[in-house]
C-alpha positions as CSV (number, residue, x, y, z in Angstrom):
1,M,7.5,15.4,14.9
2,R,8.5,11.7,14.9
3,I,6.2,10.9,17.8
4,Q,3.3,12.4,15.9
5,R,4.0,10.3,12.9
6,F,4.3,7.2,15.0
7,R,1.1,7.9,16.8
8,S,-0.7,8.5,13.5
9,A,0.7,5.2,12.1
10,V,-0.5,3.3,15.2
11,R,-4.0,4.8,14.9
12,R,-4.1,3.7,11.2
13,W,-2.9,0.3,12.1
14,R,-5.5,-0.2,14.9
15,R,-8.2,0.6,12.4
16,L,-7.2,-2.2,10.1
17,P,-9.7,-5.1,10.3
18,E,-8.3,-8.5,11.4
19,A,-4.7,-7.5,11.0
20,G,-2.6,-10.7,11.0
21,M,-5.5,-13.1,10.7
22,T,-4.2,-14.6,7.4
23,T,-1.1,-15.9,9.0
24,A,-3.1,-17.6,11.8
25,E,-5.4,-19.1,9.2
26,Y,-2.5,-20.5,7.2
27,A,-1.1,-22.1,10.4
28,V,-4.4,-23.8,11.3
29,G,-4.8,-25.0,7.7
30,T,-1.2,-26.4,7.6
31,I,-1.8,-28.3,10.9
32,A,-5.1,-29.7,9.7
33,A,-3.5,-30.8,6.4
34,C,-0.7,-32.6,8.3
35,A,-3.1,-34.3,10.6
36,F,-5.2,-35.5,7.6
37,A,-2.0,-36.8,6.0
38,A,-1.1,-38.7,9.1
39,V,-4.5,-40.3,9.3
40,L,-4.3,-41.3,5.6
41,L,-0.9,-42.7,6.1
42,A,-2.0,-44.8,9.1
43,I,-5.0,-46.1,7.0
44,V,-2.9,-46.9,4.0
45,Q,-0.3,-48.7,6.1
46,S,-2.9,-51.0,7.6
47,G,-2.7,-54.6,6.3
48,G,-6.0,-54.8,4.4
49,I,-5.7,-51.5,2.6
50,E,-2.0,-52.1,1.7
51,S,-2.8,-55.4,0.0
52,L,-5.7,-53.8,-1.8
53,V,-3.5,-50.9,-3.1
54,V,-0.8,-53.4,-4.2
55,K,-3.5,-55.4,-6.1
56,V,-4.8,-52.3,-7.8
57,I,-1.3,-51.3,-8.9
58,K,-0.4,-54.7,-10.2
59,A,-3.7,-54.9,-12.1
60,A,-3.0,-51.4,-13.6
61,L,0.5,-52.4,-14.6
62,S,-0.5,-55.7,-16.2
63,V,-3.0,-54.1,-18.5
64,S,-1.6,-53.8,-22.0
65,L,-2.8,-51.1,-24.4
């Protein structure tokens, strides 16, 4: 009896389309987001961009409303 239920469950599971694909998609998306963040961090830490960001922040803070 248990074996028949197990076999029936396995047959139903095999018919499911793309079982487990969402986990793989989340993993790939997370890796891509981390790589993009690393590239942005490297760009922002470069000398020219860093000074530009500091200038923009100082200009924004010096504006009085």
